All heavy atoms as a GROMACS GRO file, in nm:
protein
  622
    1MET      N    1   4.318  -0.145  -0.138
    1MET     CA    2   4.426  -0.072  -0.199
    1MET      C    3   4.376   0.061  -0.253
    1MET      O    4   4.274   0.066  -0.319
    1MET     CB    5   4.484  -0.153  -0.313
    1MET     CG    6   4.604  -0.231  -0.273
    1MET     SD    7   4.673  -0.316  -0.414
    1MET     CE    8   4.644  -0.482  -0.359
    2GLU      N    9   4.452   0.160  -0.227
    2GLU     CA   10   4.417   0.295  -0.268
    2GLU      C   11   4.499   0.334  -0.391
    2GLU      O   12   4.620   0.313  -0.395
    2GLU     CB   13   4.448   0.392  -0.154
    2GLU     CG   14   4.413   0.534  -0.182
    2GLU     CD   15   4.453   0.626  -0.068
    2GLU    OE1   16   4.467   0.579   0.045
    2GLU    OE2   17   4.472   0.745  -0.096
    3GLN      N   18   4.432   0.390  -0.491
    3GLN     CA   19   4.501   0.434  -0.612
    3GLN      C   20   4.572   0.565  -0.584
    3GLN      O   21   4.517   0.656  -0.526
    3GLN     CB   22   4.400   0.451  -0.725
    3GLN     CG   23   4.466   0.485  -0.856
    3GLN     CD   24   4.365   0.488  -0.969
    3GLN    OE1   25   4.262   0.424  -0.962
    3GLN    NE2   26   4.398   0.561  -1.073
    4ILE      N   27   4.696   0.574  -0.628
    4ILE     CA   28   4.777   0.693  -0.604
    4ILE      C   29   4.751   0.798  -0.711
    4ILE      O   30   4.718   0.765  -0.825
    4ILE     CB   31   4.926   0.655  -0.596
    4ILE    CG1   32   5.006   0.767  -0.534
    4ILE    CG2   33   4.980   0.622  -0.731
    4ILE    CD1   34   5.132   0.722  -0.472
    5THR      N   35   4.766   0.923  -0.674
    5THR     CA   36   4.749   1.033  -0.769
    5THR      C   37   4.885   1.101  -0.791
    5THR      O   38   4.980   1.077  -0.716
    5THR     CB   39   4.650   1.137  -0.718
    5THR    OG1   40   4.700   1.192  -0.596
    5THR    CG2   41   4.512   1.077  -0.694
    6LEU      N   42   4.890   1.184  -0.890
    6LEU     CA   43   5.014   1.255  -0.923
    6LEU      C   44   5.061   1.342  -0.807
    6LEU      O   45   5.180   1.351  -0.779
    6LEU     CB   46   4.993   1.339  -1.049
    6LEU     CG   47   5.113   1.413  -1.104
    6LEU    CD1   48   5.223   1.315  -1.144
    6LEU    CD2   49   5.073   1.496  -1.223
    7LYS      N   50   4.967   1.402  -0.738
    7LYS     CA   51   5.001   1.490  -0.625
    7LYS      C   52   5.076   1.412  -0.516
    7LYS      O   53   5.168   1.463  -0.455
    7LYS     CB   54   4.873   1.552  -0.569
    7LYS     CG   55   4.894   1.650  -0.459
    7LYS     CD   56   4.764   1.710  -0.413
    7LYS     CE   57   4.786   1.809  -0.301
    7LYS     NZ   58   4.658   1.865  -0.254
    8GLU      N   59   5.037   1.287  -0.493
    8GLU     CA   60   5.101   1.204  -0.391
    8GLU      C   61   5.243   1.164  -0.428
    8GLU      O   62   5.324   1.133  -0.341
    8GLU     CB   63   5.018   1.079  -0.364
    8GLU     CG   64   4.886   1.107  -0.298
    8GLU     CD   65   4.802   0.983  -0.284
    8GLU    OE1   66   4.737   0.945  -0.383
    8GLU    OE2   67   4.803   0.924  -0.175
    9LEU      N   68   5.273   1.161  -0.558
    9LEU     CA   69   5.407   1.123  -0.602
    9LEU      C   70   5.511   1.228  -0.564
    9LEU      O   71   5.628   1.197  -0.551
    9LEU     CB   72   5.411   1.100  -0.753
    9LEU     CG   73   5.343   0.976  -0.804
    9LEU    CD1   74   5.354   0.968  -0.956
    9LEU    CD2   75   5.401   0.851  -0.742
   10LYS      N   76   5.467   1.353  -0.552
   10LYS     CA   77   5.555   1.465  -0.514
   10LYS      C   78   5.675   1.478  -0.607
   10LYS      O   79   5.788   1.496  -0.563
   10LYS     CB   80   5.600   1.451  -0.368
   10LYS     CG   81   5.486   1.454  -0.271
   10LYS     CD   82   5.533   1.436  -0.130
   10LYS     CE   83   5.413   1.430  -0.037
   10LYS     NZ   84   5.447   1.392   0.097
   11MET      N   85   5.650   1.466  -0.735
   11MET     CA   86   5.756   1.483  -0.834
   11MET      C   87   5.746   1.625  -0.889
   11MET      O   88   5.639   1.671  -0.925
   11MET     CB   89   5.744   1.379  -0.943
   11MET     CG   90   5.767   1.240  -0.891
   11MET     SD   91   5.776   1.118  -1.020
   11MET     CE   92   5.810   0.974  -0.920
   12SER      N   93   5.858   1.691  -0.894
   12SER     CA   94   5.859   1.834  -0.926
   12SER      C   95   5.853   1.865  -1.075
   12SER      O   96   5.817   1.974  -1.114
   12SER     CB   97   5.983   1.899  -0.865
   12SER     OG   98   6.099   1.835  -0.915
   13SER      N   99   5.891   1.768  -1.159
   13SER     CA  100   5.893   1.799  -1.302
   13SER      C  101   5.829   1.687  -1.384
   13SER      O  102   5.819   1.572  -1.339
   13SER     CB  103   6.037   1.820  -1.350
   13SER     OG  104   6.107   1.697  -1.348
   14ARG      N  105   5.789   1.724  -1.504
   14ARG     CA  106   5.731   1.627  -1.597
   14ARG      C  107   5.834   1.520  -1.633
   14ARG      O  108   5.801   1.402  -1.640
   14ARG     CB  109   5.684   1.702  -1.721
   14ARG     CG  110   5.627   1.614  -1.828
   14ARG     CD  111   5.588   1.697  -1.951
   14ARG     NE  112   5.547   1.614  -2.059
   14ARG     CZ  113   5.425   1.566  -2.076
   14ARG    NH1  114   5.330   1.595  -1.988
   14ARG    NH2  115   5.395   1.490  -2.178
   15THR      N  116   5.958   1.559  -1.652
   15THR     CA  117   6.065   1.465  -1.688
   15THR      C  118   6.083   1.358  -1.580
   15THR      O  119   6.098   1.240  -1.611
   15THR     CB  120   6.198   1.541  -1.710
   15THR    OG1  121   6.176   1.645  -1.805
   15THR    CG2  122   6.306   1.450  -1.759
   16GLU      N  123   6.080   1.400  -1.457
   16GLU     CA  124   6.096   1.306  -1.345
   16GLU      C  125   5.978   1.208  -1.340
   16GLU      O  126   5.997   1.087  -1.322
   16GLU     CB  127   6.104   1.386  -1.215
   16GLU     CG  128   6.129   1.303  -1.092
   16GLU     CD  129   6.135   1.387  -0.966
   16GLU    OE1  130   6.103   1.509  -0.969
   16GLU    OE2  131   6.171   1.330  -0.862
   17ALA      N  132   5.856   1.257  -1.358
   17ALA     CA  133   5.737   1.172  -1.353
   17ALA      C  134   5.735   1.073  -1.470
   17ALA      O  135   5.706   0.955  -1.452
   17ALA     CB  136   5.612   1.258  -1.354
   18ILE      N  137   5.768   1.121  -1.590
   18ILE     CA  138   5.772   1.033  -1.707
   18ILE      C  139   5.883   0.929  -1.691
   18ILE      O  140   5.866   0.812  -1.728
   18ILE     CB  141   5.791   1.114  -1.838
   18ILE    CG1  142   5.670   1.204  -1.863
   18ILE    CG2  143   5.818   1.024  -1.958
   18ILE    CD1  144   5.541   1.130  -1.892
   19GLY      N  145   5.996   0.967  -1.636
   19GLY     CA  146   6.106   0.873  -1.610
   19GLY      C  147   6.062   0.761  -1.517
   19GLY      O  148   6.098   0.644  -1.537
   20PHE      N  149   5.985   0.795  -1.416
   20PHE     CA  150   5.933   0.696  -1.322
   20PHE      C  151   5.842   0.597  -1.395
   20PHE      O  152   5.853   0.476  -1.378
   20PHE     CB  153   5.859   0.767  -1.208
   20PHE     CG  154   5.786   0.674  -1.116
   20PHE    CD1  155   5.856   0.592  -1.029
   20PHE    CD2  156   5.648   0.670  -1.114
   20PHE    CE1  157   5.789   0.506  -0.942
   20PHE    CE2  158   5.580   0.586  -1.028
   20PHE     CZ  159   5.651   0.504  -0.942
   21LEU      N  160   5.752   0.649  -1.478
   21LEU     CA  161   5.661   0.561  -1.553
   21LEU      C  162   5.737   0.472  -1.650
   21LEU      O  163   5.706   0.354  -1.664
   21LEU     CB  164   5.557   0.644  -1.628
   21LEU     CG  165   5.454   0.720  -1.543
   21LEU    CD1  166   5.359   0.796  -1.633
   21LEU    CD2  167   5.379   0.626  -1.452
   22LYS      N  168   5.839   0.527  -1.716
   22LYS     CA  169   5.917   0.447  -1.812
   22LYS      C  170   5.987   0.331  -1.742
   22LYS      O  171   5.997   0.221  -1.795
   22LYS     CB  172   6.019   0.534  -1.884
   22LYS     CG  173   5.958   0.618  -1.993
   22LYS     CD  174   6.064   0.696  -2.066
   22LYS     CE  175   6.005   0.777  -2.179
   22LYS     NZ  176   6.108   0.852  -2.252
   23LYS      N  177   6.038   0.355  -1.621
   23LYS     CA  178   6.101   0.246  -1.544
   23LYS      C  179   6.001   0.135  -1.516
   23LYS      O  180   6.033   0.017  -1.529
   23LYS     CB  181   6.156   0.299  -1.411
   23LYS     CG  182   6.287   0.368  -1.422
   23LYS     CD  183   6.337   0.404  -1.285
   23LYS     CE  184   6.470   0.474  -1.293
   23LYS     NZ  185   6.522   0.507  -1.160
   24LEU      N  186   5.880   0.173  -1.480
   24LEU     CA  187   5.777   0.072  -1.453
   24LEU      C  188   5.742  -0.004  -1.580
   24LEU      O  189   5.731  -0.127  -1.579
   24LEU     CB  190   5.652   0.137  -1.394
   24LEU     CG  191   5.668   0.197  -1.255
   24LEU    CD1  192   5.538   0.264  -1.211
   24LEU    CD2  193   5.709   0.093  -1.153
   25TRP      N  194   5.726   0.067  -1.691
   25TRP     CA  195   5.690   0.001  -1.816
   25TRP      C  196   5.801  -0.089  -1.869
   25TRP      O  197   5.775  -0.184  -1.940
   25TRP     CB  198   5.651   0.104  -1.922
   25TRP     CG  199   5.519   0.169  -1.894
   25TRP    CD1  200   5.411   0.110  -1.836
   25TRP    CD2  201   5.481   0.302  -1.923
   25TRP    NE1  202   5.308   0.200  -1.827
   25TRP    CE2  203   5.347   0.318  -1.879
   25TRP    CE3  204   5.546   0.410  -1.982
   25TRP    CZ2  205   5.278   0.437  -1.894
   25TRP    CZ3  206   5.475   0.528  -1.996
   25TRP    CH2  207   5.344   0.542  -1.952
   26ASN      N  208   5.925  -0.059  -1.834
   26ASN     CA  209   6.038  -0.144  -1.874
   26ASN      C  210   6.063  -0.256  -1.774
   26ASN      O  211   6.162  -0.328  -1.785
   26ASN     CB  212   6.165  -0.060  -1.890
   26ASN     CG  213   6.160   0.028  -2.012
   26ASN    OD1  214   6.098  -0.007  -2.112
   26ASN    ND2  215   6.225   0.142  -2.006
   27SER      N  216   5.976  -0.268  -1.675
   27SER     CA  217   5.985  -0.371  -1.570
   27SER      C  218   6.115  -0.362  -1.490
   27SER      O  219   6.165  -0.463  -1.442
   27SER     CB  220   5.968  -0.511  -1.629
   27SER     OG  221   5.841  -0.523  -1.689
   28GLU      N  222   6.168  -0.241  -1.476
   28GLU     CA  223   6.286  -0.221  -1.392
   28GLU      C  224   6.239  -0.213  -1.247
   28GLU      O  225   6.131  -0.162  -1.219
   28GLU     CB  226   6.357  -0.092  -1.428
   28GLU     CG  227   6.414  -0.091  -1.568
   28GLU     CD  228   6.477   0.042  -1.604
   28GLU    OE1  229   6.511   0.120  -1.513
   28GLU    OE2  230   6.491   0.068  -1.724
   29LYS      N  231   6.320  -0.264  -1.156
   29LYS     CA  232   6.284  -0.255  -1.015
   29LYS      C  233   6.284  -0.108  -0.974
   29LYS      O  234   6.384  -0.040  -0.985
   29LYS     CB  235   6.381  -0.334  -0.929
   29LYS     CG  236   6.367  -0.482  -0.949
   29LYS     CD  237   6.444  -0.559  -0.846
   29LYS     CE  238   6.417  -0.706  -0.865
   29LYS     NZ  239   6.467  -0.786  -0.757
   30SER      N  240   6.170  -0.064  -0.930
   30SER     CA  241   6.154   0.076  -0.893
   30SER      C  242   6.107   0.086  -0.748
   30SER      O  243   6.016   0.013  -0.708
   30SER     CB  244   6.051   0.144  -0.983
   30SER     OG  245   6.093   0.140  -1.116
   31PRO      N  246   6.166   0.178  -0.673
   31PRO     CA  247   6.119   0.197  -0.536
   31PRO      C  248   5.990   0.278  -0.533
   31PRO      O  249   5.965   0.362  -0.619
   31PRO     CB  250   6.234   0.274  -0.470
   31PRO     CG  251   6.299   0.347  -0.582
   31PRO     CD  252   6.283   0.260  -0.704
   32CYS      N  253   5.910   0.254  -0.433
   32CYS     CA  254   5.789   0.331  -0.412
   32CYS      C  255   5.830   0.474  -0.376
   32CYS      O  256   5.913   0.493  -0.288
   32CYS     CB  257   5.708   0.268  -0.298
   32CYS     SG  258   5.564   0.364  -0.250
   33PRO      N  259   5.775   0.574  -0.444
   33PRO     CA  260   5.812   0.713  -0.414
   33PRO      C  261   5.767   0.758  -0.274
   33PRO      O  262   5.815   0.857  -0.223
   33PRO     CB  263   5.740   0.795  -0.520
   33PRO     CG  264   5.685   0.700  -0.618
   33PRO     CD  265   5.687   0.564  -0.558
   34ILE      N  266   5.677   0.683  -0.212
   34ILE     CA  267   5.626   0.721  -0.081
   34ILE      C  268   5.707   0.658   0.032
   34ILE      O  269   5.752   0.726   0.123
   34ILE     CB  270   5.477   0.684  -0.069
   34ILE    CG1  271   5.397   0.762  -0.173
   34ILE    CG2  272   5.424   0.710   0.072
   34ILE    CD1  273   5.255   0.719  -0.188
   35CYS      N  274   5.727   0.525   0.025
   35CYS     CA  275   5.793   0.457   0.138
   35CYS      C  276   5.929   0.398   0.103
   35CYS      O  277   6.004   0.363   0.193
   35CYS     CB  278   5.702   0.349   0.195
   35CYS     SG  279   5.679   0.207   0.086
   36GLY      N  280   5.960   0.381  -0.025
   36GLY     CA  281   6.092   0.332  -0.065
   36GLY      C  282   6.101   0.182  -0.088
   36GLY      O  283   6.204   0.134  -0.135
   37SER      N  284   5.998   0.105  -0.059
   37SER     CA  285   6.004  -0.039  -0.085
   37SER      C  286   5.983  -0.065  -0.234
   37SER      O  287   5.930   0.019  -0.306
   37SER     CB  288   5.901  -0.114  -0.001
   37SER     OG  289   5.771  -0.077  -0.036
   38ILE      N  290   6.025  -0.181  -0.280
   38ILE     CA  291   6.019  -0.214  -0.423
   38ILE      C  292   5.875  -0.241  -0.466
   38ILE      O  293   5.802  -0.314  -0.400
   38ILE     CB  294   6.108  -0.336  -0.454
   38ILE    CG1  295   6.253  -0.307  -0.418
   38ILE    CG2  296   6.098  -0.378  -0.601
   38ILE    CD1  297   6.316  -0.195  -0.498
   39LEU      N  298   5.836  -0.181  -0.579
   39LEU     CA  299   5.702  -0.201  -0.634
   39LEU      C  300   5.693  -0.336  -0.704
   39LEU      O  301   5.790  -0.383  -0.763
   39LEU     CB  302   5.669  -0.090  -0.733
   39LEU     CG  303   5.662   0.051  -0.676
   39LEU    CD1  304   5.639   0.152  -0.788
   39LEU    CD2  305   5.552   0.063  -0.573
   40GLU      N  306   5.575  -0.396  -0.698
   40GLU     CA  307   5.550  -0.526  -0.759
   40GLU      C  308   5.435  -0.514  -0.858
   40GLU      O  309   5.346  -0.430  -0.839
   40GLU     CB  310   5.511  -0.628  -0.652
   40GLU     CG  311   5.616  -0.650  -0.547
   40GLU     CD  312   5.569  -0.747  -0.440
   40GLU    OE1  313   5.466  -0.814  -0.459
   40GLU    OE2  314   5.637  -0.755  -0.338
   41PRO      N  315   5.434  -0.599  -0.961
   41PRO     CA  316   5.321  -0.596  -1.055
   41PRO      C  317   5.190  -0.628  -0.981
   41PRO      O  318   5.187  -0.715  -0.894
   41PRO     CB  319   5.353  -0.706  -1.156
   41PRO     CG  320   5.499  -0.732  -1.141
   41PRO     CD  321   5.535  -0.696  -1.001
   42LEU      N  322   5.085  -0.558  -1.016
   42LEU     CA  323   4.956  -0.580  -0.951
   42LEU      C  324   4.895  -0.711  -0.997
   42LEU      O  325   4.839  -0.786  -0.917
   42LEU     CB  326   4.862  -0.463  -0.981
   42LEU     CG  327   4.723  -0.470  -0.919
   42LEU    CD1  328   4.733  -0.468  -0.767
   42LEU    CD2  329   4.638  -0.355  -0.966
   43HIS      N  330   4.906  -0.741  -1.124
   43HIS     CA  331   4.848  -0.862  -1.182
   43HIS      C  332   4.959  -0.962  -1.211
   43HIS      O  333   5.015  -0.962  -1.321
   43HIS     CB  334   4.771  -0.830  -1.310
   43HIS     CG  335   4.673  -0.719  -1.294
   43HIS    ND1  336   4.558  -0.731  -1.222
   43HIS    CD2  337   4.675  -0.590  -1.338
   43HIS    CE1  338   4.491  -0.616  -1.224
   43HIS    NE2  339   4.561  -0.529  -1.293
   44LYS      N  340   4.993  -1.044  -1.116
   44LYS     CA  341   5.104  -1.138  -1.134
   44LYS      C  342   5.072  -1.249  -1.232
   44LYS      O  343   5.160  -1.302  -1.295
   44LYS     CB  344   5.145  -1.196  -1.000
   44LYS     CG  345   5.210  -1.094  -0.911
   44LYS     CD  346   5.264  -1.155  -0.787
   44LYS     CE  347   5.330  -1.046  -0.705
   44LYS     NZ  348   5.398  -1.097  -0.589
   45LYS      N  349   4.944  -1.284  -1.246
   45LYS     CA  350   4.909  -1.393  -1.336
   45LYS      C  351   4.904  -1.349  -1.482
   45LYS      O  352   4.919  -1.430  -1.571
   45LYS     CB  353   4.775  -1.454  -1.295
   45LYS     CG  354   4.784  -1.529  -1.163
   45LYS     CD  355   4.656  -1.597  -1.130
   45LYS     CE  356   4.670  -1.671  -0.998
   45LYS     NZ  357   4.550  -1.744  -0.964
   46ALA      N  358   4.884  -1.222  -1.506
   46ALA     CA  359   4.881  -1.172  -1.643
   46ALA      C  360   5.024  -1.165  -1.696
   46ALA      O  361   5.113  -1.113  -1.630
   46ALA     CB  362   4.818  -1.034  -1.647
   47LYS      N  363   5.046  -1.219  -1.811
   47LYS     CA  364   5.180  -1.222  -1.868
   47LYS      C  365   5.226  -1.083  -1.907
   47LYS      O  366   5.160  -1.015  -1.983
   47LYS     CB  367   5.185  -1.314  -1.989
   47LYS     CG  368   5.167  -1.459  -1.952
   47LYS     CD  369   5.184  -1.545  -2.074
   47LYS     CE  370   5.170  -1.691  -2.034
   47LYS     NZ  371   5.191  -1.779  -2.147
   48LYS      N  372   5.337  -1.043  -1.853
   48LYS     CA  373   5.403  -0.917  -1.887
   48LYS      C  374   5.310  -0.796  -1.880
   48LYS      O  375   5.315  -0.708  -1.963
   48LYS     CB  376   5.468  -0.927  -2.024
   48LYS     CG  377   5.579  -1.029  -2.029
   48LYS     CD  378   5.648  -1.028  -2.162
   48LYS     CE  379   5.760  -1.131  -2.164
   48LYS     NZ  380   5.831  -1.132  -2.288
   49SER      N  381   5.225  -0.793  -1.781
   49SER     CA  382   5.140  -0.676  -1.763
   49SER      C  383   5.218  -0.572  -1.686
   49SER      O  384   5.251  -0.591  -1.570
   49SER     CB  385   5.014  -0.714  -1.686
   49SER     OG  386   4.938  -0.599  -1.659
   50ASP      N  387   5.253  -0.462  -1.753
   50ASP     CA  388   5.335  -0.360  -1.689
   50ASP      C  389   5.259  -0.230  -1.671
   50ASP      O  390   5.318  -0.124  -1.658
   50ASP     CB  391   5.462  -0.337  -1.769
   50ASP     CG  392   5.434  -0.306  -1.914
   50ASP    OD1  393   5.318  -0.293  -1.951
   50ASP    OD2  394   5.530  -0.294  -1.991
   51CYS      N  395   5.126  -0.238  -1.667
   51CYS     CA  396   5.045  -0.116  -1.656
   51CYS      C  397   5.012  -0.081  -1.511
   51CYS      O  398   5.003   0.035  -1.478
   51CYS     CB  399   4.916  -0.131  -1.733
   51CYS     SG  400   4.943  -0.129  -1.910
   52ASP      N  401   4.993  -0.180  -1.427
   52ASP     CA  402   4.952  -0.155  -1.290
   52ASP      C  403   5.053  -0.216  -1.193
   52ASP      O  404   5.091  -0.332  -1.206
   52ASP     CB  405   4.814  -0.215  -1.263
   52ASP     CG  406   4.707  -0.158  -1.355
   52ASP    OD1  407   4.718  -0.040  -1.391
   52ASP    OD2  408   4.614  -0.231  -1.390
   53TRP      N  409   5.091  -0.137  -1.095
   53TRP     CA  410   5.190  -0.179  -0.995
   53TRP      C  411   5.135  -0.152  -0.857
   53TRP      O  412   5.045  -0.072  -0.839
   53TRP     CB  413   5.320  -0.101  -1.017
   53TRP     CG  414   5.384  -0.137  -1.145
   53TRP    CD1  415   5.350  -0.090  -1.269
   53TRP    CD2  416   5.489  -0.230  -1.166
   53TRP    NE1  417   5.429  -0.148  -1.366
   53TRP    CE2  418   5.515  -0.234  -1.305
   53TRP    CE3  419   5.565  -0.310  -1.082
   53TRP    CZ2  420   5.612  -0.316  -1.360
   53TRP    CZ3  421   5.663  -0.390  -1.137
   53TRP    CH2  422   5.686  -0.393  -1.275
   54GLN      N  423   5.192  -0.220  -0.757
   54GLN     CA  424   5.147  -0.201  -0.620
   54GLN      C  425   5.264  -0.198  -0.523
   54GLN      O  426   5.368  -0.256  -0.549
   54GLN     CB  427   5.051  -0.313  -0.580
   54GLN     CG  428   5.117  -0.450  -0.570
   54GLN     CD  429   5.019  -0.558  -0.531
   54GLN    OE1  430   4.913  -0.529  -0.481
   54GLN    NE2  431   5.057  -0.683  -0.553
   55CYS      N  432   5.241  -0.128  -0.413
   55CYS     CA  433   5.335  -0.127  -0.302
   55CYS      C  434   5.266  -0.199  -0.187
   55CYS      O  435   5.162  -0.153  -0.139
   55CYS     CB  436   5.372   0.015  -0.262
   55CYS     SG  437   5.481   0.019  -0.119
   56LYS      N  438   5.321  -0.310  -0.147
   56LYS     CA  439   5.259  -0.388  -0.040
   56LYS      C  440   5.278  -0.321   0.095
   56LYS      O  441   5.199  -0.340   0.185
   56LYS     CB  442   5.316  -0.528  -0.039
   56LYS     CG  443   5.283  -0.604  -0.165
   56LYS     CD  444   5.244  -0.743  -0.136
   56LYS     CE  445   5.207  -0.807  -0.267
   56LYS     NZ  446   5.118  -0.915  -0.252
   57THR      N  447   5.383  -0.240   0.110
   57THR     CA  448   5.411  -0.178   0.238
   57THR      C  449   5.311  -0.068   0.270
   57THR      O  450   5.251  -0.066   0.378
   57THR     CB  451   5.554  -0.119   0.240
   57THR    OG1  452   5.645  -0.224   0.206
   57THR    CG2  453   5.589  -0.064   0.375
   58CYS      N  454   5.290   0.026   0.177
   58CYS     CA  455   5.197   0.136   0.204
   58CYS      C  456   5.060   0.113   0.142
   58CYS      O  457   4.974   0.200   0.148
   58CYS     CB  458   5.257   0.269   0.162
   58CYS     SG  459   5.300   0.283  -0.010
   59ASP      N  460   5.039  -0.004   0.079
   59ASP     CA  461   4.910  -0.045   0.025
   59ASP      C  462   4.856   0.054  -0.078
   59ASP      O  463   4.739   0.093  -0.074
   59ASP     CB  464   4.809  -0.067   0.137
   59ASP     CG  465   4.694  -0.156   0.094
   59ASP    OD1  466   4.715  -0.246   0.011
   59ASP    OD2  467   4.581  -0.134   0.142
   60LYS      N  468   4.942   0.096  -0.171
   60LYS     CA  469   4.902   0.190  -0.277
   60LYS      C  470   4.909   0.118  -0.412
   60LYS      O  471   4.993   0.031  -0.434
   60LYS     CB  472   4.996   0.310  -0.282
   60LYS     CG  473   4.998   0.392  -0.155
   60LYS     CD  474   4.880   0.482  -0.146
   60LYS     CE  475   4.894   0.571  -0.023
   60LYS     NZ  476   4.788   0.664  -0.012
   61THR      N  477   4.823   0.158  -0.504
   61THR     CA  478   4.821   0.105  -0.640
   61THR      C  479   4.864   0.215  -0.736
   61THR      O  480   4.815   0.327  -0.728
   61THR     CB  481   4.680   0.057  -0.677
   61THR    OG1  482   4.638  -0.040  -0.582
   61THR    CG2  483   4.678  -0.004  -0.815
   62PHE      N  484   4.955   0.181  -0.826
   62PHE     CA  485   5.004   0.275  -0.927
   62PHE      C  486   4.949   0.230  -1.062
   62PHE      O  487   4.996   0.134  -1.119
   62PHE     CB  488   5.158   0.273  -0.930
   62PHE     CG  489   5.221   0.322  -0.804
   62PHE    CD1  490   5.231   0.240  -0.693
   62PHE    CD2  491   5.270   0.451  -0.795
   62PHE    CE1  492   5.289   0.284  -0.576
   62PHE    CE2  493   5.328   0.497  -0.678
   62PHE     CZ  494   5.337   0.413  -0.568
   63ARG      N  495   4.849   0.300  -1.111
   63ARG     CA  496   4.792   0.272  -1.243
   63ARG      C  497   4.857   0.369  -1.340
   63ARG      O  498   4.824   0.488  -1.344
   63ARG     CB  499   4.641   0.287  -1.240
   63ARG     CG  500   4.578   0.196  -1.134
   63ARG     CD  501   4.443   0.149  -1.174
   63ARG     NE  502   4.381   0.071  -1.068
   63ARG     CZ  503   4.383  -0.063  -1.066
   63ARG    NH1  504   4.441  -0.130  -1.162
   63ARG    NH2  505   4.324  -0.128  -0.967
   64THR      N  506   4.954   0.317  -1.417
   64THR     CA  507   5.041   0.403  -1.496
   64THR      C  508   4.967   0.480  -1.605
   64THR      O  509   5.001   0.595  -1.632
   64THR     CB  510   5.155   0.321  -1.560
   64THR    OG1  511   5.100   0.217  -1.640
   64THR    CG2  512   5.244   0.262  -1.453
   65ILE      N  513   4.866   0.422  -1.664
   65ILE     CA  514   4.791   0.492  -1.769
   65ILE      C  515   4.718   0.612  -1.710
   65ILE      O  516   4.720   0.722  -1.767
   65ILE     CB  517   4.692   0.396  -1.840
   65ILE    CG1  518   4.765   0.278  -1.903
   65ILE    CG2  519   4.609   0.472  -1.944
   65ILE    CD1  520   4.870   0.315  -2.006
   66ASN      N  521   4.656   0.593  -1.593
   66ASN     CA  522   4.588   0.705  -1.528
   66ASN      C  523   4.687   0.814  -1.488
   66ASN      O  524   4.657   0.933  -1.500
   66ASN     CB  525   4.512   0.656  -1.404
   66ASN     CG  526   4.399   0.563  -1.439
   66ASN    OD1  527   4.364   0.548  -1.555
   66ASN    ND2  528   4.343   0.500  -1.339
   67LEU      N  529   4.805   0.774  -1.439
   67LEU     CA  530   4.907   0.872  -1.403
   67LEU      C  531   4.955   0.949  -1.526
   67LEU      O  532   4.978   1.070  -1.519
   67LEU     CB  533   5.025   0.805  -1.334
   67LEU     CG  534   4.999   0.757  -1.192
   67LEU    CD1  535   5.117   0.673  -1.142
   67LEU    CD2  536   4.976   0.875  -1.099
   68LEU      N  537   4.970   0.880  -1.640
   68LEU     CA  538   5.012   0.946  -1.763
   68LEU      C  539   4.909   1.051  -1.807
   68LEU      O  540   4.946   1.163  -1.843
   68LEU     CB  541   5.034   0.844  -1.874
   68LEU     CG  542   5.080   0.901  -2.008
   68LEU    CD1  543   5.215   0.969  -1.994
   68LEU    CD2  544   5.086   0.791  -2.112
   69TYR      N  545   4.780   1.017  -1.801
   69TYR     CA  546   4.676   1.114  -1.834
   69TYR      C  547   4.683   1.235  -1.742
   69TYR      O  548   4.670   1.349  -1.785
   69TYR     CB  549   4.537   1.051  -1.826
   69TYR     CG  550   4.506   0.953  -1.935
   69TYR    CD1  551   4.430   0.840  -1.909
   69TYR    CD2  552   4.552   0.970  -2.064
   69TYR    CE1  553   4.400   0.748  -2.007
   69TYR    CE2  554   4.524   0.879  -2.164
   69TYR     CZ  555   4.448   0.767  -2.134
   69TYR     OH  556   4.418   0.677  -2.233
   70GLU      N  557   4.706   1.209  -1.613
   70GLU     CA  558   4.714   1.318  -1.515
   70GLU      C  559   4.836   1.406  -1.540
   70GLU      O  560   4.829   1.528  -1.529
   70GLU     CB  561   4.719   1.257  -1.375
   70GLU     CG  562   4.678   1.352  -1.268
   70GLU     CD  563   4.667   1.286  -1.131
   70GLU    OE1  564   4.657   1.162  -1.123
   70GLU    OE2  565   4.667   1.360  -1.034
   71ILE      N  566   4.948   1.345  -1.579
   71ILE     CA  567   5.070   1.422  -1.612
   71ILE      C  568   5.042   1.513  -1.731
   71ILE      O  569   5.078   1.630  -1.731
   71ILE     CB  570   5.189   1.328  -1.640
   71ILE    CG1  571   5.235   1.262  -1.512
   71ILE    CG2  572   5.304   1.402  -1.706
   71ILE    CD1  573   5.333   1.147  -1.533
   72ASN      N  574   4.977   1.460  -1.833
   72ASN     CA  575   4.947   1.538  -1.953
   72ASN      C  576   4.853   1.655  -1.923
   72ASN      O  577   4.863   1.760  -1.986
   72ASN     CB  578   4.889   1.450  -2.062
   72ASN     CG  579   4.994   1.362  -2.125
   72ASN    OD1  580   5.112   1.395  -2.126
   72ASN    ND2  581   4.953   1.247  -2.176
   73GLU      N  582   4.762   1.637  -1.828
   73GLU     CA  583   4.669   1.744  -1.793
   73GLU      C  584   4.734   1.852  -1.707
   73GLU      O  585   4.714   1.970  -1.727
   73GLU     CB  586   4.550   1.687  -1.716
   73GLU     CG  587   4.451   1.611  -1.800
   73GLU     CD  588   4.340   1.551  -1.716
   73GLU    OE1  589   4.332   1.580  -1.596
   73GLU    OE2  590   4.263   1.473  -1.772
   74LYS      N  591   4.813   1.809  -1.607
   74LYS     CA  592   4.861   1.902  -1.507
   74LYS      C  593   5.004   1.952  -1.528
   74LYS      O  594   5.045   2.050  -1.469
   74LYS     CB  595   4.849   1.840  -1.369
   74LYS     CG  596   4.704   1.813  -1.333
   74LYS     CD  597   4.688   1.754  -1.198
   74LYS     CE  598   4.540   1.730  -1.170
   74LYS     NZ  599   4.517   1.659  -1.047
   75MET      N  600   5.081   1.880  -1.609
   75MET     CA  601   5.219   1.919  -1.638
   75MET      C  602   5.240   1.920  -1.790
   75MET      O  603   5.314   1.837  -1.842
   75MET     CB  604   5.319   1.820  -1.576
   75MET     CG  605   5.318   1.809  -1.428
   75MET     SD  606   5.437   1.682  -1.379
   75MET     CE  607   5.456   1.721  -1.209
   76PRO      N  608   5.178   2.010  -1.861
   76PRO     CA  609   5.186   2.006  -2.007
   76PRO      C  610   5.328   2.016  -2.064
   76PRO      O  611   5.358   1.952  -2.162
   76PRO     CB  612   5.100   2.123  -2.054
   76PRO     CG  613   5.070   2.202  -1.935
   76PRO     CD  614   5.100   2.122  -1.814
   77ASP      N  615   5.415   2.093  -2.003
   77ASP     CA  616   5.555   2.102  -2.050
   77ASP      C  617   5.648   2.136  -1.940
   77ASP      O  618   5.641   2.186  -1.845
   77ASP     CB  619   5.571   2.205  -2.161
   77ASP     CG  620   5.538   2.145  -2.296
   77ASP    OD1  621   5.556   2.024  -2.315
   77ASP    OD2  622   5.494   2.221  -2.382
   0.00000   0.00000   0.00000
């Protein structure tokens, strides 16, 4: 599994990127920004772990904390 970066998300604004992360943290069903299939929790055995998600179709891992740090660095406002 390959970890996704902010550049791969192709989100044009900070608001859009933060909205995507908030959906994941609220455990809302979210489509993969790359292929459109529904993202699944990476750690299914961990209770209510909403930090890491995966797309089984395109084999990408979404580590939300790392994405948040990247958003703060590259999209300050």
